[in-house]
C-alpha positions in Angstrom: 2.7 -18.7 75.8 2.9 -18.6 72.2 2.5 -15.0 72.1 4.6 -14.2 74.9 7.4 -16.1 72.9 6.5 -14.1 70.2 6.5 -10.5 71.6 10.2 -11.7 73.2 11.6 -12.2 69.9 10.2 -9.2 68.5 12.0 -7.2 71.2 15.2 -9.3 70.4 14.8 -8.7 66.7 14.6 -5.0 67.8 17.7 -5.1 69.5 19.4 -6.4 66.7 18.4 -3.8 64.8 19.4 -1.2 67.3 22.9 -2.7 67.5 23.7 -2.7 63.9 22.4 1.2 63.3 23.3 4.6 65.7 21.6 5.0 69.2 19.2 7.9 68.7 16.7 9.0 71.3 13.2 7.7 70.9 11.7 11.2 70.0 14.3 11.5 67.0 13.4 7.9 66.2 9.7 9.2 65.5 10.3 12.4 64.2 12.6 10.7 61.3 9.8 8.1 60.9 7.0 10.7 60.6 9.7 13.5 58.6 9.7 10.2 55.8 6.4 9.2 56.2 4.6 9.3 52.6 1.0 10.8 53.3 -1.8 10.0 51.2 -6.0 9.9 51.3 -7.6 9.6 54.5 -4.2 11.0 56.6 -5.2 14.0 59.1 -3.0 16.2 59.9 -2.0 19.9 62.4 0.1 22.7 60.0 1.6 25.1 62.0 2.6 28.5 60.0 4.7 30.6 62.3 3.1 34.3 62.1 0.1 33.2 59.6 -2.9 33.8 61.7 -5.2 32.2 59.0 -3.6 28.6 59.1 -4.9 27.4 62.4 -3.6 23.8 64.0 -7.1 22.6 63.8 -6.6 18.9 62.2 -6.8 18.9 58.3 -7.7 15.7 56.3 -6.3 14.7 53.5 -9.2 14.4 50.6 -9.7 11.3 48.2 -7.8 13.3 45.7 -5.1 13.5 47.6 -5.0 17.3 48.2 -5.6 19.4 51.1 -6.9 23.2 51.0 -5.2 26.0 53.2 -6.3 29.5 53.4 -3.4 32.0 51.6 -2.4 28.5 50.2 -5.2 27.2 48.3 -5.5 23.5 46.8 -1.9 21.8 47.5 -1.4 18.0 46.7 -0.2 15.9 49.5 -0.3 12.1 48.2 2.8 10.7 47.4 5.0 13.4 49.4 6.7 12.6 52.6 5.9 15.2 55.4 9.6 16.8 54.9 8.6 17.2 51.4 4.8 18.4 52.2 6.5 20.8 54.6 9.0 22.2 51.8 6.1 22.9 49.5 4.2 25.1 52.0 7.2 27.1 52.7 7.3 27.6 48.9 3.9 28.6 48.9 4.0 30.8 52.0 7.2 32.7 50.5 5.0 34.9 48.6 3.3 35.8 51.8 5.7 35.6 54.9 9.5 36.1 54.9 11.1 33.0 55.5 8.6 31.1 56.6 8.4 28.6 59.6 6.2 25.6 59.0 5.9 22.4 60.8 3.4 19.7 59.7 2.3 16.8 62.7 0.1 13.6 61.4 -2.3 13.0 63.9 -4.2 10.4 62.1 -3.0 7.5 59.9 -5.8 6.7 57.1 -3.4 5.8 54.0 -1.4 3.0 54.6 -3.6 -0.2 55.7 -2.5 -3.4 56.3 -4.6 -6.3 57.0 -3.9 -9.3 59.1 -6.2 -11.6 59.5 -6.2 -15.5 60.7 -4.8 -16.7 63.8 -3.7 -13.7 65.7 -5.1 -12.3 68.8 -6.6 -9.2 67.3 -7.3 -9.7 63.2 -8.2 -6.3 60.9 -6.6 -3.4 59.6 -3.6 -1.6 60.9 -2.1 1.4 60.0 1.8 1.7 59.3 3.2 4.6 60.9 7.3 4.4 59.7 9.1 1.0 58.7 7.7 -2.0 60.2 8.6 -5.7 59.9 6.7 -8.7 59.7 7.3 -9.6 63.0 6.3 -5.9 64.3 3.1 -5.9 62.1 2.0 -9.2 64.0 3.2 -8.1 67.5 0.8 -5.2 66.6 -2.1 -7.5 65.9 -1.3 -9.0 69.6 0.8 -11.7 68.5 0.0 -15.5 67.1 -3.0 -17.3 68.8 -2.0 -21.1 70.5 -3.7 -22.3 67.0 -1.5 -20.6 64.6 -0.3 -22.9 61.8 3.1 -23.4 60.9 3.3 -20.6 58.0 2.4 -17.0 57.6 1.1 -16.1 54.3 1.7 -12.5 52.6 0.1 -10.7 49.5 1.2 -7.8 47.9 -0.3 -6.0 45.1 2.5 -6.4 42.0 2.6 -2.6 41.3 3.9 -2.4 44.7 6.9 -4.6 43.9 7.7 -8.0 44.3 8.2 -9.7 48.4 11.7 -10.4 48.7 11.6 -14.1 49.9 12.5 -16.9 47.8 9.4 -18.5 47.3 7.5 -15.3 46.0 5.3 -16.1 42.9 2.6 -14.1 40.8 -1.3 -15.3 41.4 -3.4 -16.7 38.9 -4.5 -12.9 38.3 -1.1 -11.3 38.8 -2.5 -8.7 40.4 -0.6 -9.8 43.6 2.3 -11.4 44.7 2.1 -13.6 47.3 5.2 -15.7 49.4 5.1 -17.8 52.9 7.8 -17.3 55.7 8.1 -20.4 58.5 7.0 -19.3 61.9 9.3 -21.4 63.7 12.2 -19.4 61.5 10.5 -16.1 62.7 10.5 -16.7 66.1 13.9 -18.6 66.2 15.5 -15.7 64.1 17.0 -18.1 62.3 16.4 -16.3 59.2 16.5 -12.9 59.6 16.3 -12.3 56.0 12.9 -13.7 56.2 11.6 -10.8 58.9 10.9 -8.4 56.1 9.4 -5.1 55.5 6.0 -4.4 55.0 4.4 -2.3 52.8 1.0 -0.6 52.5 -1.9 -2.3 51.1 -0.1 -6.1 52.1 -2.0 -8.8 53.3 -0.6 -10.9 56.3 -2.9 -14.5 56.6 -1.9 -16.6 59.9 -3.6 -19.9 58.7 -5.3 -22.0 61.9 -3.1 -25.0 62.5 -4.3 -28.5 61.4 -6.3 -30.3 64.5 -6.4 -33.6 65.9 -8.9 -34.6 68.4 -9.3 -36.9 71.3 -13.0 -37.9 72.8 -14.6 -40.3 74.6 -13.3 -41.8 78.1 -10.4 -38.8 78.9 -10.3 -36.5 81.1 -10.4 -33.1 78.9 -11.7 -34.2 75.5 -11.0 -31.7 72.7 -9.3 -30.9 69.9 -5.4 -30.1 69.6 -3.2 -27.9 67.7 -0.5 -29.4 65.6 1.3 -25.9 64.9 4.6 -26.9 63.5 3.8 -30.4 63.4 2.9 -32.9 60.9 1.7 -35.4 63.5 1.4 -36.5 67.2 2.1 -39.4 69.0 -1.2 -41.2 70.5 0.4 -40.7 73.9 1.0 -37.2 73.1 -2.7 -36.4 72.4 -3.8 -38.3 75.4 -1.3 -36.3 77.1 -2.8 -33.2 76.1 -6.1 -34.4 76.8 -4.9 -34.9 80.6 -4.9 -38.7 80.7 -7.7 -41.1 81.0 -10.6 -40.5 82.5 -12.3 -42.8 85.7 -13.9 -45.8 83.5 -12.1 -46.1 80.4 -11.6 -49.2 78.2 -8.2 -48.4 77.0 -7.4 -51.7 75.2 -10.4 -51.3 72.7 -9.4 -47.8 71.6 -9.8 -46.8 67.9 -8.4 -44.0 65.7 -10.8 -42.5 63.5 -8.7 -41.6 60.1 -10.8 -39.6 56.8 -10.8 -41.4 53.7 -8.8 -39.6 51.2 -11.7 -38.3 48.6 -14.3 -39.5 50.5 -16.4 -38.6 53.6 -16.2 -42.0 55.4 -13.6 -42.6 58.1 -12.0 -45.8 58.9 -11.5 -47.3 62.3 -7.5 -48.3 62.9 -7.8 -50.5 66.6 -5.4 -49.1 69.2 -3.9 -50.9 72.5 -3.4 -48.1 74.7 -3.1 -50.5 77.4 0.0 -52.1 75.5 1.5 -48.4 74.4 1.2 -47.0 77.8 3.1 -50.1 79.1 5.9 -50.0 76.5 4.8 -53.3 74.7 3.8 -51.6 71.3 4.4 -48.9 68.8 2.8 -45.6 69.8 1.2 -45.0 66.8 1.2 -41.5 65.1 -1.6 -39.1 64.7 -2.1 -37.0 61.7 -4.0 -34.1 61.2 -7.7 -34.3 61.6 -7.6 -37.7 62.9 -10.2 -38.5 66.1 -8.6 -40.9 68.8 -11.6 -42.4 70.6 -11.1 -43.8 73.8 -14.6 -46.1 74.9 -15.9 -46.2 78.5 -15.8 -49.6 80.1 -19.3 -48.9 81.4 -20.6 -48.3 77.9 -21.6 -51.3 75.5 -19.4 -52.3 72.9 -19.2 -49.5 70.5 -21.1 -50.7 67.2 -21.2 -49.3 63.9 -23.9 -47.0 65.0 -22.5 -46.0 68.2 -19.2 -45.3 66.3 -21.3 -43.2 63.7 -23.0 -41.4 66.9 -19.4 -40.9 68.2 -18.2 -39.0 65.6 -21.3 -36.9 64.9 -20.6 -35.6 68.5 -16.7 -34.7 68.1 -17.5 -33.5 64.6 -20.6 -31.1 66.2 -19.2 -30.3 69.2 -15.4 -30.6 69.2 -14.2 -29.8 66.0 -16.7 -27.1 65.1 -16.9 -26.1 68.7 -13.0 -24.5 68.4 -9.8 -25.7 70.1 -10.1 -26.4 73.9 -6.6 -26.3 75.7 
């Protein structure tokens, strides 16, 4: 569902962009994008030169030094030129051989403008930019956000590529990169359109996994549940995520197991789920990494060793086993 919402928001953003610019056909848009694409090593192209049989339309790859080698033309430096500029250079070179040369260049494989998309997206990996792409468009190309995506998107950019136009942009400790963060909620809701910045080649986009809360014991669906944009959820909300109590619970003896800062130990917080569900006492908040344990009425009273075993089970099966929804 969250991925679907993200796709819809990308379409809305694209519609807004169309409203701000004169309409044009898809083919003209593509031609304009390709014409302004800045070529680099590993890009592959087909070249047509009217009346020049020596130059075939067999794909040619830009070599690591940024050059290509063509009959009648020789070595031509392509890296750093747009497709239109490269066509002009080829026409100038061929003018010594052909009167009023006609040249067309079509990119068939992009290899020089990688963007890394990591973390909680459906298809993480390295994408190649073709034309101008915003954060939302790049995330959409990566399959959209997973349901366990956290509340922010982090962007890292090489300092030599310029600064990131976001308010919190800052240099990292090495000085080689600028890093910045934007909020997923504002990106999805388009409340801050300026945050949907253009992505540049070699940017690294990271979507951290959301913090989790865990529900174990006598519930219908024990597991881990993402907080997403929230800082916490209530006990009743977590119980609802776990689809309610199991067949033989002992809700009045429930516990929250909470990590003690600076320690691997967890403290126990008694929770009377029976009174909370009846509205007779306050609904407590679960923080990130809290475990809500609902005991089974058929089991013996949970002592220290039993609680320790429950934590180990939760850690081994639920926490490390990944989210369940």
